[in-house]
N, C-alpha and C positions, 0 to 999 in steps of 0.2 A: 461479480458475477457469486453467487453463490453456491459450496458444492451438493452435487450432488448427494440425499441423503445414504446411509450407509443399507440402509433396505432394501431402498431401490437398487443400490447397486450391488448388495448378495441374489437380487431375483435377475438382474439382468444375466450375471455368471449361471444363476441355476437355468435360465431359458436358451444361454447361450449350449450348456452343456447339452439339453435336448432339442441341438441342431435347429432352432427359430432361426427366424433368418432376420440381419439385423434392423431392413427396414420394418418389422412386426414387431418389433423389443422394441424401438424407439416411438413409434404409435401406442405401443398402450403404457409405458412410465412417459411420452411427452415429455421426450427427451431427445436430440438430435441422432441421426445412425454414427457421425462419427466421437461423439460419443462414446454409444454402445459400443462402439472400438474400441477405444482407447481404456476402458472401463475392462475388457477382457483381455487388452495384451497386459495390463497391469497385474489381473491375474495370473494370464499365464506364468510370466517373467519373475513378479515376485511372491506370488502368493497370497495376497491380502486385496482387498478393496479399497482397503484406508484413501484420503485421498490428499496428494501431498500439498506441503505446507508449502505458502508462499510466501519467498524470505525478503523479496523485493530489491533494490534500488541502496547498499549502505551511502550515507548521508556524507556530503565532504566536508560537515560541519564539524566538530566536534565538541565534545561537551566545555571545553577549555575555551574555544570560540565564543560561547551560548555567553561562556559566562562574563567572559571579554567584553562582547558586545551589552549585557549587561549595565557591563561598569561604566560603559560611554556613555550611555544615556543618561545611568545616574550622575556623569559627571559633567554631562554638558545637554539637558533634554530639549537644546535644538535644533543639535545636526542632523546634519542629510544623508539619507542612501547612499547617495554619492560619500562624503566624507567618510562616516563611519565604514564602511567596502575602502576603501583609499589606508585610512589609516588603520585600518586590524587587517589589511592585507588578503580579503578574504576571497576563499577561489568560487565563489557567485557571483551572479547578475543581482542588479538594483529588485529587479524585479522578485528574485527567491529573493532578497533578504527582507522585500518586505511582507513579501508571503508568511516568510520565517516569523517576525516580527507577530506579526496576525495570530499566530500559531502561540506564541508567547505571554499572548495574552494584550498587547499593548496598540492601542490606537494612536494616531499621529493628527494633530488638534490642534491651530493657532499656533503651530511649528511648534508645538512640545508633544514628545511621546511620555503619552500618561498611563499606567497597570490598572485596566479593567478589574474591579472587584466584584462586580455580580453573580 
């Protein structure tokens, strides 16, 4: 979900300073009451209304592992996901490996991994 714009966040803070109720502020800006409260708490603690950056979870697959996966595919394009996972001792499930290969641009057709060039 997209973060609430800075302009709306600043208007929320101004409304809270004027002692408006959270429900009224939420209706005015079409946001939830909890968002109003979070913006206000953020303003009180930090003094800013900038949204927090989302870092997400760090991937368990390193760049070296990705290079190894590419090398295996180049050397043996008909390898299976299970063989690749076992050979490289990857710390992920087969479905995660399949998703990773798709994100890297590979498709699996007729028992060969093919790099899409479109």
